C-alpha distance (Angstrom), angle and dihedral (degrees) to the residues before:
residue distance angle dihedral
M1 . . .
S2 3.78 . .
T3 3.81 121.8 .
E4 3.83 89.7 -109.6
A5 3.77 92.9 51.1
H6 3.77 91.4 46.9
R7 3.78 91.7 52.8
A8 3.76 91.5 48.5
A9 3.84 90.4 51.4
T10 3.82 97.7 44.9
G11 3.79 101.0 32.6
P12 3.82 129.8 -115.1
V13 3.83 95.7 -81.2
A14 3.82 94.2 52.7
G15 3.80 90.8 44.7
F16 3.82 89.3 51.0
L17 3.83 92.8 50.7
E18 3.78 92.0 49.4
N19 3.83 91.5 61.9
P20 3.86 111.9 103.7
V21 3.81 89.2 -139.2
V22 3.80 87.5 67.8
G23 3.82 89.4 55.3
M24 3.81 87.9 56.1
A25 3.80 91.8 54.8
P26 3.85 97.2 95.8
W27 3.82 91.3 49.2
I28 3.76 92.1 47.3
I29 3.80 91.4 49.2
F30 3.79 91.0 49.5
S31 3.80 95.0 45.2
L32 3.81 93.2 50.8
L33 3.80 97.2 42.8
I34 3.79 102.6 40.5
G35 3.81 116.2 105.5
P36 3.77 142.0 105.6
G37 3.80 110.1 -30.0
R38 3.81 93.2 4.3
F39 3.81 104.3 84.2
E40 3.78 97.4 105.3
L41 3.82 91.8 44.9
A42 3.80 93.9 48.3
V43 3.81 94.7 46.2
G44 3.80 93.1 43.6
L45 3.78 95.1 51.3
A46 3.79 93.1 43.1
L47 3.81 93.3 50.1
A48 3.83 91.0 45.3
A49 3.80 90.2 50.9
A50 3.81 91.9 48.2
V51 3.80 93.6 50.9
A52 3.78 93.1 42.7
L53 3.79 93.4 51.6
I54 3.82 93.1 50.5
A55 3.80 92.6 46.3
L56 3.83 92.8 46.4
G57 3.79 92.2 45.5
H58 3.78 94.1 53.8
L59 3.80 92.3 40.7
V60 3.82 93.9 52.8
N61 3.79 95.7 38.6
R62 3.84 111.8 25.5
G63 3.78 91.5 -175.5
T64 3.82 94.6 57.6
S65 3.79 117.3 122.5
W66 3.80 127.9 -122.1
K67 3.76 108.4 -101.6
L68 3.80 130.9 -146.2
L69 3.78 92.8 -129.8
E70 3.84 93.3 50.1
L71 3.81 92.0 51.6
A72 3.83 91.4 45.5
D73 3.80 89.1 51.1
V74 3.80 94.3 56.1
V75 3.81 96.1 39.6
F76 3.81 94.4 48.2
F77 3.80 98.2 45.0
A78 3.80 94.7 39.9
S79 3.82 88.0 52.4
M80 3.77 91.4 48.3
A81 3.82 90.9 49.6
V82 3.81 91.4 52.5
I83 3.80 92.7 46.0
G84 3.78 90.9 48.4
A85 3.78 92.3 50.2
L86 3.80 93.5 50.9
A87 3.81 99.6 34.2
S88 3.77 124.4 110.7
E89 3.74 119.8 -116.6
G90 3.81 91.9 -98.9
T91 3.81 92.3 51.1
L92 3.80 91.3 46.5
N93 3.82 89.9 52.2
W94 3.81 89.4 51.4
L95 3.78 91.0 49.6
E96 3.78 92.2 49.0
T97 3.79 88.4 54.4
Y98 3.76 102.8 40.5
A99 3.80 107.2 20.4
G100 3.81 90.7 95.1
E101 3.79 91.2 60.1
V102 3.82 90.3 44.1
A103 3.79 91.2 53.9
N104 3.80 93.6 46.0
I105 3.81 92.2 49.0
A106 3.81 91.3 46.0
L107 3.80 90.6 54.1
A108 3.80 92.1 45.8
V109 3.84 87.9 53.0
I110 3.81 89.8 50.5
A111 3.82 90.7 50.1
F112 3.78 98.2 46.3
G113 3.80 92.2 35.9
S114 3.80 90.7 55.6
I115 3.80 88.7 50.2
A116 3.82 90.9 49.7
V117 3.82 91.4 54.9
R118 3.86 89.7 45.9
M119 3.79 94.0 -113.4
P120 3.83 107.1 103.3
F121 3.77 106.0 -161.8
T122 3.80 93.7 -124.3
L123 3.81 88.6 63.0
Q124 3.81 91.9 76.1
Y125 3.82 89.9 56.0
A126 3.81 94.8 42.4
R127 3.79 94.5 50.5
E128 3.81 89.9 61.7
Q129 3.82 90.0 57.6
V130 3.81 102.0 49.4
D131 3.77 139.2 51.7
P132 3.86 113.8 -85.5
S133 3.81 89.1 -120.6
L134 3.82 87.9 72.1
W135 3.80 97.5 49.6
H136 3.80 96.4 94.6
T137 3.78 99.5 33.7
R138 3.80 118.0 122.3
G139 3.80 95.5 -121.2
F140 3.81 94.5 48.7
L141 3.80 93.4 49.4
R142 3.79 93.7 44.0
T143 3.79 91.1 51.5
N144 3.81 91.4 55.2
Y145 3.79 92.7 46.1
M146 3.81 89.1 52.5
I147 3.81 94.7 47.1
T148 3.81 94.1 45.5
G149 3.80 89.3 48.2
A150 3.80 90.7 50.9
W151 3.81 90.7 55.3
G152 3.81 91.4 47.7
I153 3.80 90.4 52.2
A154 3.82 91.5 46.5
F155 3.75 93.9 53.7
L156 3.81 92.7 44.1
A157 3.81 87.4 54.3
A158 3.81 90.8 49.1
A159 3.82 90.7 48.8
A160 3.80 92.0 49.3
A161 3.80 91.9 48.9
G162 3.80 92.9 48.3
A163 3.80 91.9 46.7
Y164 3.81 91.2 51.3
G165 3.78 91.2 50.8
D166 3.81 92.3 47.9
L167 3.80 102.6 37.9
V168 3.79 103.2 31.0
L169 3.80 106.4 23.8
H170 3.86 93.2 30.6
N171 3.82 87.0 -144.1
P172 3.83 115.3 111.8
N173 3.79 90.7 -177.1
N174 3.78 95.9 53.6
I175 3.81 105.4 143.0
W176 3.83 93.3 -131.5
T177 3.81 104.0 40.1
G178 3.80 96.8 30.2
W179 3.79 99.2 41.9
I180 3.81 123.6 -0.2
I181 3.81 100.7 48.3
Q182 3.81 93.2 41.7
I183 3.80 94.0 47.4
L184 3.83 91.7 47.0
A185 3.81 90.2 51.4
I186 3.78 92.3 51.9
V187 3.81 94.5 43.6
A188 3.82 89.8 50.1
A189 3.83 90.9 52.3
V190 3.82 91.5 47.6
K191 3.79 91.8 49.4
F192 3.83 91.6 46.6
T193 3.82 89.9 51.6
V194 3.80 90.0 55.1
W195 3.80 97.4 37.8
Y196 3.80 106.1 41.8
P197 3.85 100.0 60.8
D198 3.83 90.6 59.7
V199 3.78 90.3 49.7
A200 3.82 90.8 48.8
R201 3.81 92.3 48.9
A202 3.80 91.8 49.5
R203 3.80 90.0 49.2
G204 3.81 90.6 49.5
V205 3.80 92.6 50.9
R206 3.80 91.2 52.7
E207 3.81 92.2 47.3
A208 3.85 91.1 50.2
A209 3.83 89.0 51.2
G210 3.79 91.3 50.2
L211 3.82 92.4 -115.6
P212 3.82 123.4 143.6
P213 3.83 116.4 -104.2
E214 3.78 119.2 -94.5
P215 3.83 124.7 -137.3
T216 3.82 112.8 -82.2
P217 3.86 108.8 -97.4
W218 3.80 95.7 -126.0
A219 3.80 93.4 162.8
G220 3.81 91.0 74.0
F221 3.81 89.6 55.6
L222 3.79 95.5 45.1
V223 3.81 99.8 48.1
P224 3.81 97.3 82.6
L225 3.80 91.7 43.1
A226 3.81 91.2 52.8
G227 3.79 88.6 46.8
L228 3.81 89.4 57.6
L229 3.79 90.4 63.1
V230 3.80 89.7 75.2
P231 3.86 97.0 58.6
I232 3.79 88.8 39.0
G233 3.80 89.3 55.3
I234 3.80 90.2 49.3
A235 3.82 90.5 50.5
V236 3.81 90.5 50.4
L237 3.82 90.1 51.0
I238 3.82 90.3 52.3
F239 3.81 103.3 37.6
D240 3.82 105.1 23.8
N241 3.79 131.4 58.1
M242 3.82 94.8 -133.5
W243 3.80 96.6 94.6
W244 3.80 91.5 165.1
L245 3.80 91.1 59.3
G246 3.82 90.9 49.8
V247 3.77 91.3 52.6
A248 3.85 91.4 45.9
L249 3.80 91.1 51.9
I250 3.78 92.9 49.7
V251 3.79 92.7 50.2
A252 3.83 93.8 42.9
G253 3.78 91.6 47.1
S254 3.81 92.7 51.1
L255 3.80 93.5 47.3
L256 3.81 94.8 43.5
T257 3.80 93.0 47.9
K258 3.79 91.6 51.7
T259 3.80 93.0 47.1
L260 3.81 94.2 46.1
R261 3.77 93.5 46.6
S262 3.81 88.5 54.1
Q263 3.80 90.3 50.2
A264 3.82 91.9 46.7
R265 3.79 91.2 55.5
Q266 3.76 89.8 54.9
E267 3.80 95.2 47.6
P268 3.82 119.4 95.8
A269 3.81 114.1 -97.4
């Protein structure tokens, strides 16, 4: 069953909930909100999102399976909520500073751990969107290994950026380490999750027809990332004192987006 046919059969809400990006939502909320004075808010919203997604998923689709990422969401954020409620002021201050890195590392461990046991966590979502006859095919499995690995790399990058800001710069709210790099990593993983399955399907069709592989259409993946350089440049102009870098990012983002869009139109669908 194709993705379009599946969505038509299950409805738009069920199709939305079966996307692995949705399972990442509590972690993304937590990673972006955590900081000095925001621990309770970040944990509370992340836990509420985790519980709401599970409840909504089982309400909309009663036959849906329990997923590793959903369970990890609830266990992790419930534990953090309990620890935060019982922690001393010193421990709470430590959590406010380093909990973002802890969460990113935990999710990277989940991603790479699921790969190590040959059950990439995106597989549970993907199986609900395709015919069972495809579950054990090489292309389907490889796609999920690639997407799960992309998320693992993204959260490792976010953890490294946050750690550099906290431990080296001693500034958790640094615009680059606390926001820009982490947001770029997440956006890249989201885009890869949407983009790569189409690339894999096109490659599989060519292999089945006995045709040679075509170059990977990277321009389609890079367009939204290049487009982000413009708002990043604007943010640098407003919040940083390196005005020249802000201007350079705006110009580079505009030119790169135009060039990549032109290349994407010329790439095979």
